[in-house]
N, C-alpha and C positions, 0 to 999 in steps of 0.2 A: 498534328503529329500522331500517328498510331503506334501501338506497341509492336506491330509486325515489322516496323522499320528499325526498331531498336535492338541491340544485342543486350539481352537482360543479364548477360554474365557482367557488364559494366556495372550493374548494381551492387553485385558483390565485391567488385574492386573498389568501387566508391566507398562502400561501408568499410572496408579494411584501411583504405587510405585515410578516411576521416577519423577513424578510431586510433590508428597508430601515428598518424601525422608524420609518416616517414615512408618513402617508397620502399626503402631496403627492409624495414621491419614488416611492412604490409606484403612485400613480396614473399619474405620468408614464411609469413603466416599462410599465405595461399599456396605455397609450394611452387612458386613461379620464379623466373629469373627476373632480375632487376630491370633489363631492358624490355622484357614483356610487360611488366606492369607500367613502365614508363610509357609505353606506347598506348596503354589503356588510359592512363592519366592524360595523355595528349589529346585523346578522343573525347574525353569527359571535358576537358577544357574548352575544346572546340564546339562541343554541344551546348554548353552552358554560357559560353563566351565570358569565362571567368578563370582566374588562375587556381581557384579552389585552395592550394597550398602555396604559401609564399614564404621564402626564405628570410629569416631575420637572424643575423649573426650565424651561429652554428646549429640553428634549429628551424623547423618549418611550423608555421602557424596558419589556422584557417582563416580564410577571408570571411567577410560578413555573410555571404551567400552561402559558404560552406557550413557556417554555424547554424544558419537557418535550415540547411538540408540534413544536418546530422540526424535529428530525431525523426524526420520524415523517413529517411532511408531505413532506420530500424523497424519503423511500423511497417514498410513496404516489404522488407525481407520477411518479417514474421508472418505477414499474410501469405506471402509466397510459400513459405515452409509449411504452413497449415494446409494449403492446397495440395501440395505434393506429398504430404504425410497422410492425407485423408484415405481411409479404407472402406470398403462397402460393409464390413462387419467389425465388431469390436469384442474381443475376448479379454477380460480383465486378467485372467490367468496367465496369458502369453504377453501382455503388453509391456513395453519397455518405455512408454511415454513418461515425461516429466509433467506432473501436474503442479501448476503454480497458483499461489494464492497471494494477494496483498492483503495484509492482516496486521491488526495492532497486537501488542503484547498482551493486552486484556483478553482479546478473543482467542489468542493462542492458549493462554492459560485456561480458558474455559473449554476450548474445543480441540486443541491441537493434537493431543495424545491420542484422542478417540478417533479423529480423522486418520491419523497416522497408523493407528491399530487396524483399523478396517482395511486400509489399503495394503498393509502388510500381510493380512490374512487372505485377501482376495486378488490382490495384484501385486505378487512378491517382487516382480521384475521392475515394477513402476518406481517412480521417485517423486517425493514430494518436496517442493521448494516453497518456504514460507518467507515473504519478503515484507518489510514495514510498510504500512500504508501511509507513507509520508505526505505532506500536503501538496507537494509538486505533482505526485502521482494522482492524487484525487482532483487537483485543478485541471488536469488534463486527463481525465478518466477515458475519454473517447479514444485517445491514443494508448494509454496504459493498458486497457482491456483488450486491445489487439495483440499486445504482447505478453499478457498474462491471463489466467483462466477465470479467475473470481477476484472480486474485491469484497472483503467482508468489513462491513462498516455500518453504523446506524443510519436511519433516515435523517434528512436534513441537510444533506451534502449533495447528492446527485438527483437529478431528473432526467426522465427520457430514456432511461436504460432498463432493460428487463431485471426483474429482481424477484426474489422469494423471501418473505419475512421468516426468520429463524426462531427468535425468542425475544422476550421482554425482560427488562431490567429496571431498576430504578436508581437514581443518583442521590447520594447522601453527603452531608458534609463530614469531612475528616479533621479531627483536632487531636492534639496531644493528650494522652490518658490523664495527666495531671492538670490540665488547663481548666480554668474556672468554669468554662462552658460545658465541660464534661459533667457537671452536676446541675447547671442552671439552664443549659441549652443556649443556643445562639439566637441573637436577634438581627434584624436587617442592619441596625447600626453597627454591630460587630463586624458584619461582612464588608461595611465600607471602612472600617478602622483598622482592622487586623491585616497583617501581611498575608499574602497569598502564594501558594504554589500552583501555577496554572499548567494544565496540559494543552500542548498544541495551541499556543497562544500566539497570533499574528494577525495581520490584515485579512487573510483568507482562511485561517486556520483557528477553530476554536470548538469546544465541546458543544452540543446542543443546550446543555444546562447553563453553561456560562453565557451563551447568547441570550437565553431567557432571563437571566439575572440582570444582564444590562438593559434589556428591554424594559424592566421594571425600574430602571434608575439606580440600580446598585453597580457602581463601577468599582471593581476590585483594585486594591493597591498591590500591584503584582511585585514580588520580591524575587521568585524563582520561577523560571520556565523550564519544563522538561517535555521531551517527545516521547516518554516512557511511562505509561501508567503505573508499571511495577515499581518505579523509583519514588513515587509519590509518597508512600508511608514513612520512609526513612527521612524524607525531607521535612515532614511534618513533626515526627516524634522528637520530644524533648525541646520544641520551640513553641512560640505563639502563633505560628502560621496555621492556616486553614486552607482546605482543598476540597474540591469535588471529586468523588470517586464512585465507581459502580458497585452497587450492593453485593453482587455475586463475587467481585473481587475482594471486598472487605471480608466476606464471610470465609475466604480461604486464607486470610492472614493468620499467622501464629499468634497464640495467646500473648506472647511476650513481645509483640510488634510495638508497643509503646504508643498506640493510637486507639481512637474510639470514634465510631461513627454516630453522629446525631442527626436528627431531621433537619432539612433546610428549611429556613424560616420564610420560604416563599414557595408558591405552588410550581412544581416542576412537572413537566410532562414526562411519562415513562420513556426510556430508551427502548427502541425497537431495532435490534440488529437484524441485518439482512445480508444476503449475498447478491452481488450485482454482476452482471456480464454484457458482453457486446452482443448485440443482435445477430452478428455473423455465427455466433456459436450456438444459436437456438436448436438447430437440428443435427448437430455434431453428435454422434452416439458416444464418443469418449467423454464429451463435455457433459452430456446428459447423465452419463454414469458418475461423473465427479459430483454433480449437483446432488444426485441421489445420495452418495456418500456422505456429504455434508449434512443433508437432511437426517439421515440415520444417525449420524454422530450427535446431533442436537437430541433426538429422541433418547439416546443413551446417556449422555452427559449433563443434560440440562433438566433440573427439577421444575416442574411446572410452578407458576406463580400461585 
């Protein structure tokens, strides 16, 4: 089947139906009458030979095929929007584009206000969206990076995507200020015995430093899991817990945070933060501008090691 034989307006209708899970609500969103959208749903059902939406009691639910289609439809629409929004030239001063980054709260703390400041000065009508680089987005980066401009995260998670290294950082162990290890340091046995606060801990989610620690045979006794680096100090202060945190983030903590950084008792490779993007954006002038903004933000915000 070729695209020439398809009505691509059906893609917009399918997206609204899958998100709203209601012909009435999807029709209202699209500014169409309910009969008109019902007709589109009928065409979609014939094309896929599937009901897509099935009534269960007073609500509609997605069929297994519809659940499979839902993320694919968003990727397809995002690609179509990029095609029709493309321009031969790009002037930041007049652009109203929304630039989007998948980024951790750690990287936002280091770079976010500087990136926002450059855009505010050079592209005052543009908008910056900062969304968390949650494990699901990273696991499906080939799709995520079709719907967002950049993924800011360290090496060790992605391969096969264009990227630019931004800066280096180091991992340190974080303990409460009054802990015994604050005076004596931590040993490998301490890391095995003490309770841990772990960031992004799961089957496919972990910091590079935590993975290195496990490769050395040090299996942490995990007590708390958080998907926010900024919450780690408060979860360590006043307890016997230990955590891994980035040195640059530790250096920004207030003096009364109740925590102290000590060297890791194992060799840890440095964290190399990078920006990653989908190759379809390589030659996009707006995307090239955004990458340059991020690089300049690093030059302004990050002190060299």
